[in-house]
N, C-alpha and C positions, 0 to 999 in steps of 0.2 A: 476301193478300186477293185472291181471284177479283174477276176484273171486275163481277161481279154484285154484288159487295158480301159474298158468303159468305167464311170463313176457309178458307184450303186445307187439305185432310184429308192424312194420311200417304198415299201408294201414288195420291193425284192428280197425272195428267199433265203438268198447266201446273206444279207444284211440281218435279218431276224433271228438267223442261226446264231451270227457273230454276237448281239446283243444278248440272246438265251446263254451264250456262252459266258460272256464277261459278269452276266448277273451270277449263275450258277458259283464263279469263281468267287467273287465279291462276298456272297452269302457263306461261302464256305471258311472263307477269311474270315470274318465276324464271329463263324462258330469257333475257330479255333480259338481267336485272340478271347475268347467268353472264357472258354474252357481253360487255356492258361490261366487268366486273370482268378478262375475260382480257385484252382490250384496251389496261386500264390496268396490266396486272400486278399486279393486288391478288389476294392468297390468303386465302381466306377458312377461317379455320380454328375448330375448335371448341372452344368454352372449357373450358380445364383449372383446374379452381378447386384453390385449396391446402387441402388436408389434414393437419390436427396429425399428426406421425409416432406411431407407436403407442409409449408409453415404459413401458418394464420394470420393475416396481417392486424397492427393493431393502430386504429385509426382514431383520428379527434372524436366521431361520433360515439366511442366507447369510453372517452374518459372520465364520464359523469357515474359510471357502474364498474368501472374498472381499478383494482387494488396495484399499484407496485410496491413489489417485495424486492429488498434488497437485504446485503449484511456484508460479513466478512473483516470490519473493523471491531475499535473498541466499542461499548456500551456510548459513550460520550459523543464521538463523531457521530454513530447513527442517528444519535436523539436530534443533533444538530442538522444534519441533512435532511432527517425527518422531517423537521420546521420548514426548512429552507424550498422543501418539494411542495409542501401544501400550500406555502405562501405562493407558490406557481398555480395552485389550481389543482393539484393533483391530488389523489388520494393515494396512501403509501403506508406500508409499514415496515417493519426492521425486524429480519428474522433474531430469535434470540442467540445468544452466543452458542457455537455447536459443543457440542457432548461427546462424549465416548459412544453412547449408544448412535447418534449422527455419524460415527466414524464408521460403526459395525453396518450400517444400513448402507453406506456408501461402498463399502467391501461387497457387500450382497449383490448391491444392483449395477455397480459399474465392474470396468475393465480390471484386469488381474495388473500390477506393477506399477499402481499409479502413484506419486507421492502422498501423503497425508493431509496436506493441506486439500487435496482434489476430494479426498474421500470423507474428509468433514465436512466442505463447505457442500458437495455434492448431494451427501446422506442427511446433511441440515436441512436443506430446501424438501427432500422427500418426506423427512420427519414432518417438518411444518405441514405440508399438504395433507399428510395421513393423519394429523389432529385437526386439521381443515374436515375432512371426511368422516372422523368422528365426531364432530359436534353435530352432524347430519347436513351436511354440505353432497351433493354426487359429484362424481369427478365431471360431469359437462359443466354444472355450474362454476365450480373451481378454475376449470379451462377458460371459460368464458370471462368470470370475473377477475381475476388474477394473471398477472404476469410479473418474470421476476427477470432483473435488470441486474447486470454484472459487467466485471470489465473483461475485455478482449485484448488479446495479444499475437501474436504470431511466432512467440519461442525465442528462443531455440529449445528452452526447458519444457516441461509437460503443461506449462502453464499454456501454453498454445493451445494445448488440446480440451482445456477446461470446456468450451462450448460444447463438445462434441461427449464429453462424459456429461454433461448434465442433461444432455439429450437421450444418449442412453439410458441412465438409470430412470429418467421419467418415462422412458418407452419399456422399461421392465420391472416397474413397478406400477404400473398401470394408466399413467397420466401420459397417453400419446401426444395427445392436442395439445398439452398445456405449452404454454409459449416462452421462452429464453429471449432476451435484446441485449446484446450487446453494446457494453456503453463505449463507444466510439462512433468517428461520422462514419465508418465505412464497415460492411458485414453487417453479420445479424440478421435479422429479419428484413424482409422488402417490404418496406412501408412505402412504395411511390404510389400505389393506389390510395387517391383522395390524400387529404390533409395526414401527414403523418400521428399518431398518440402520443410518442413521445418526441417534441419540439426542442431540439437538443441545439437553442439558438445561445448569443451572449447570456440574457437571463439564465438559463439552467446551468450556463458554465461558471458564472459568479456565484450562485447559488451554492453551488458544490465548493467551489473554493474557498467561500468564507466558513461555509460547515466544516471543511476540514482544516483550514489553518485554525479556528477557534479551538475546536475539538483538542487538536495539536498541543495547542499553549495550556488552556483549561487541564485537560489531562495531566500536562505536565507541571505545572502548579501545584497539583493536588499530591503527584509524586515527591516533589520537592518540601511539602510539609508534613505531610503523614510521619516519615519518622523521627519526626521530634515534637510532635502532637503532647501535650499533657495530657489532656483527656482522651481518652482511645475513641476512636470511633466519630470524633466531632470533625475531623477531614472531609469523610465520607458521606455525612450527613450534610454538611453544607456543600460538596460537591454536586451532588445530588438536587439539592435545591434549586442552585445557581444552572446547571445545566439546565432543570427542568424551567428555569427563567429566562434564559438565551433561546429555548425553543420556542416559547413562547412570542418572543420580541422577533425571531427569524420569522414565525409562520405569520405575524400579524405585519410584516412587511410586504410591499404591494411594488412592483416592477416600474422603475422611472419611465416617466412617458412627457411626450411631448404636448405641453399643455398651452393655454394663454391666446393670446391672437397670433402668437408666431405660429404654433401649432394649426390653429385653424388656416393661416394665411398658407403653409406650406402642403395643407390637404391638397392643394389642386397640381400637387407637382410630387407623385407618389415618391419617383427614386430619390428626390432630395431630401426631402421627409424621412424616406428609410435611412440616409447616410446621417441625418440631423442626430434622430432617434438613436442610433447604434453612438454617435460620438458622445451624447449626453449620457448615456448608460455608463459608456466607458469612463468620461469623466465626474462622474455622480460616484461611481468607484473608486477614484483614486484621491477624491479632493472630497468627498462626503463624510461628515462625521456619525451619519447616524447610529450608528453600532458603538460610538467611542463611549457615552453615557454611560448606555447598559453595559458595557465592560469596565467601568468605574464601578457601577455598583455591585458586580462581580469581585472585583480587586477590593471591596471596603469589608464582602461577607467573607472572604477569606481573610482580610487581616484583624478580623476578632477572634479567629482561632488564637490561643495562647501556645506558642513553643516553647522547648528547652533545647537551645544549640549549643550547649555545654555539653551533650553527649556524644560518646564517641561512634562513629556508625563509619565503615567502609564503602565506598563508591563503587557502586558494580555499573560500567556501562554495557547495554544489551543492545547485541547487532545481531546480523545473520539475514536469512532470505525475509522477505518482505512479512507474509504472512504470519510466519512462525514469532517474529519477533514482535508482533503487533497484538496479537489475538491474547485476550486474557481468559483462559478457559483451558479446558483438560487438551487443546490441541497443543500449546506447548507446557503440558503438566502444571498449569497454574502456576509457571515459574515466579512471575512477579510479584505475585502474595507470599508466596513460597520464600524469598530471597528477606521480605520486610518482617517476616515471623521471624530469619534467622539474622535480624539485626542489622540488615542493609540498607543504604540508601541508594536508590534505583536510579539510574539515569534510562531515563526511555528515549525511544528514537522516533522523530516526528516523522510524519508523513511528508511532510514539505522539501526533507533533505533525498527523499526519493524522485520527488516533482523536479526538484532541480537538476538533478542527475540526470534526467530525461531529457532536458532542456540544454546542460552544459555536453553530452554525448551526442545532441543532434549539431549543437556548433562544431564539434570537433570533427565529424563525418564532413560537414560543408567544409571547413577548410583542409581536410584531408584529400577531398574528392576537387579540390580546385583545378581547373584548365583538363579536366578529364570528363564531365561532362557532353561536351560535342563528341568526344570519341573522334570516329572516321572522319566526320565532318568539320573537324576542326576549321577555321578559316584562314585562309592563306595571310602571312604574316603583313602582308600592305594593305590587308581590309580591316582598315581603321576603324572603320564605322561599326563592325560586326565583331571587332575585338573589345571595342566599346561598352556595346551593348552587354558584350557576356561578362567584363568587368560588373558593370552596373547591377545585371541581375543576382551576382554573386555578393556584393555589397548590401544592397537588398535584402537579400535570405538574412545575414549577419545580420543587422540592422535590426529586424525584426525581432530573431530571436533574443537577440542582447538587450533589446527593449522588454520582452516578455521578462527574461529573467531579473531586470531591476526593477519592476512593478512589482513580479511577486515577490520578493526578498523585502521590498517597501513594506507591501500588505502585512506579509508577515511578523515584521520587526512593530509596526501601528500597533497590533493586535499584543502582540508581546509587550510594548510601553506600557499600552492602556490599563493593562493587567497588572502593571505595578513594575515591570522589568526584571523581574528574578529568574525567569526562566532564562535558556539558553539562546544565543543567538544562532539563525541558520551556519551551519559550517562552511567555508570557502570551499567552493566544488574544484578551484584550481588548485588549492594547498593538499585538496586529498589527491588531486589527481598525481602531484608532483611527489608524495610522501611514498604512492604505493607503485608507481611505474616502472621503480627499479626490481620490485619483487612479483607485480600481476599486471601484461601490459594492459593497459587502460583502454586500449580499442578491442579488447577481449569482451563480448557480449554477454546475455544470458543470466537473468536473476539478477544479483546486486552488481555483477560485474566486478570492478576493482575495489568497490566501496568496503566491502567486508575487512581486506588488508589495510586500504588505507584509514579507516576508522580505527584498527587495533593500535596503529603507530601514532596517529595522531593524538589519541584521546590518553594514552598512555603516556607519549613522550611531552605532553601539554602540561601534564600532571593534572589532568582530570578527573582521574578515575583511577581505583587502586588494581581494577582487575575489569577484564573486558570478556564476558560473556557470549559466545554465538550461539545463536538457536536457529537450529536448519531441520527439515523434513529429512527422514530417514531416504540415504541414496538421494540427496538431491545435488544433479549434475554439476550446476554453477557454485555451490557453497564446498563441494568434495573438492574442486580445484582449487578455491580459496584455501580451503584446510591446510593443504597440499604445500602450497606458498607460505601458508603460517609459518610454519616449520623454519624456513628460511630465516623469517622476522623474530620467531623469539629466539634464534640460533642469535643473531646480531645484539639482539636486545637484550640482557640477559636478565634483567632485572622486572622484567614485564609478565603477568599472571595473565596467561591467556586460555582458556577453556570452551573449545567446541560441543556442544551435546546436540547429536539427532535426534527429533522427536516424531512418536509415530502414537498410534493409540495405545500401544501399551510401555512396560519399562519406565513407569513415572518413580517407582522408589529407587531404583537403579540410578536415575538419571540425577534425583536429589540427594543422594548419597556422594555422587561426584562433585557437585556445584557444592557440597558442604566442605569437602575437601578443599577445594581450591578458594573458597570463600574464608577457611580457617587460615591460609595462608597471609589471603588480603588482610584478614583482622590483625594477623602481628603487625602488617604494615603499617596498619592505621591508628595500631595501639602506641605502637613505638614512635610515629608519627605527635600524636596527642602528647606523649608523655614527653618528647622532646621542648614543644612547644610551650607545654607548662613549664618543665626547669626553667625555658629563658626568659618567663615573664616575670619569675622574683615573687611570683604569688602563689599560695593555696588554690585549690579547688573552692574552698568554700569561702575564700573572702572573696572571687572573682563571682561566685553565686550570689554572693550576697548581695555585692553590686548590682548584678542584676535583676534582682526582686525589687532594689531602688530605685530603678530607671523602666518602669514598665514599656518604653518603646521599644527596649532590646527583646521585649517577647513578642514582639509585633513579626510575623510573617513576611510583610514588604518591608522589614528594615535591612537595609541592605547591607552585607558585611563584604568589606574589602578585601580582595585576594593577596596573599602573600606568597611569594617568589618561591616556588619549591613544595609548595604547601599543596598538597589534596585535599583533604576531609575539611567539612565545613566546621566541625566543630574545633579545630587544630587553626582554622581561618579567625575563628570566635574568639577564640584564649588572647591570641596576638592584638585582636580589636579591643576587647573590652580592657585587656590590660595595658594598651597605650591611654584609654582615657582615663583609665584610673591615676596613671603617671600625672597626666595633663592637671587632672583637679587637684592633685595632692602639689603640684608644682605650683599651679593659681593658689592653693590657699595658704604656701609658704610665703608669697611674695605678696600676698594679700594681709 
């Protein structure tokens, strides 16, 4: 406004004068601010906002020239999954077990403060790609002809950051365009344009399921036999042979299809044909026996290994964080082989337990949230139709999950029985929840949740092991919480031998030294148990060994030794069993 009360018009000299003064003030303020910032050593930077990198799709047209890379499990699991994926028409390769060099690459190209599974697995991928480059492939060829398939998660531990870490390390190492696909129905690369290159259908998941279950059980059978083999190295040779054999079986297997006249007829009704095919694949999985005869061959090959069960071996149950308790390399200080060299009978943890745990936790979550899903829109008490619908949805969800739980357990035990039945059954998740909950709330998520505490109590109190060894990454948040609860567990169960070991890229000698000390206590327990068993038999060890030599079936790995109440070690069980057979034969001879 002018002094006369009239509004100032554009071009008016008074308005120009006011604007000039304001500009001068603004300029001097900026100059003074800049001077003060220089004196204080403050550097003003332009904001650099994060932009999600451009992701290149993996489409069906690229399958013929694209190789799927995967890893992170034992070589047995990876070999069988490799066969399953090839049977579905994919080209694939398993990345070798990560070593310390991979760990160092992960630290070089990744963020600070990550857990060592992140560094090992991320660095392992970069290391593999660098070796491809050394063989003459350009970065463009590698990005065009390879993709990496990995598991995805939402956390809450650092596992939820794996995808971002892979992308960061790939970018920092010069492989900006390399594709990472998450193994889950949501997330990962956007494959919506055209037909997806990775078809996550029922065949895909059944192939992975069979590969993991067979990998679990073949791996466990080998661990059960190796400590007692008479000829060193024979178990490993047979293990490699039968794993290659089952790889070929899975590679040759083709997905079930609806054939014959019924298939031709249903082609006129695409939706009905799709439903019938889906049901047929499912029934073929749970009722078919395509793998059984081949698994019997594996059983028979293992059964040709001569074993000496009169040996005293302390049983060590390995638990902990999923990756650290599974890998067989530098990532956990090669702990499995170290334990066996020190004379232990190692009880490994199957991936099947983790799968059953995830199903169990989902069931528990649905039960806990019953009646809460509708929230503020919950129907009035008199709307019986809506209450019936809510009840039906709740029961339907539970029924599907309980069915999945029962089917997975049945499939796992079918393979177990086909391999001779000497491997351990899947542990009941409801029993694990019951024993752990007083010490660690079973609703707490992250990592293995209550499983670490539960397994320690379960395997120790059920006389299934002499010692529990928990392997976890350095600074792993969920496992650190479990260790805090374990102090109360060990206080209550005085005879328990529990040792937590944090793994990283360094410190192998220190970790092995700690394990040796705890294993020494376990050996004392095992020796005492073995001595008591031998004294109770009334025979000398030489007499028992002579009887075993005269009965070849007692040297076969698939010979089932009955368990004795309160006894842990296989050697002590075997002494009781053989002594019982000897007494029966002697009694029979006296009668005759």
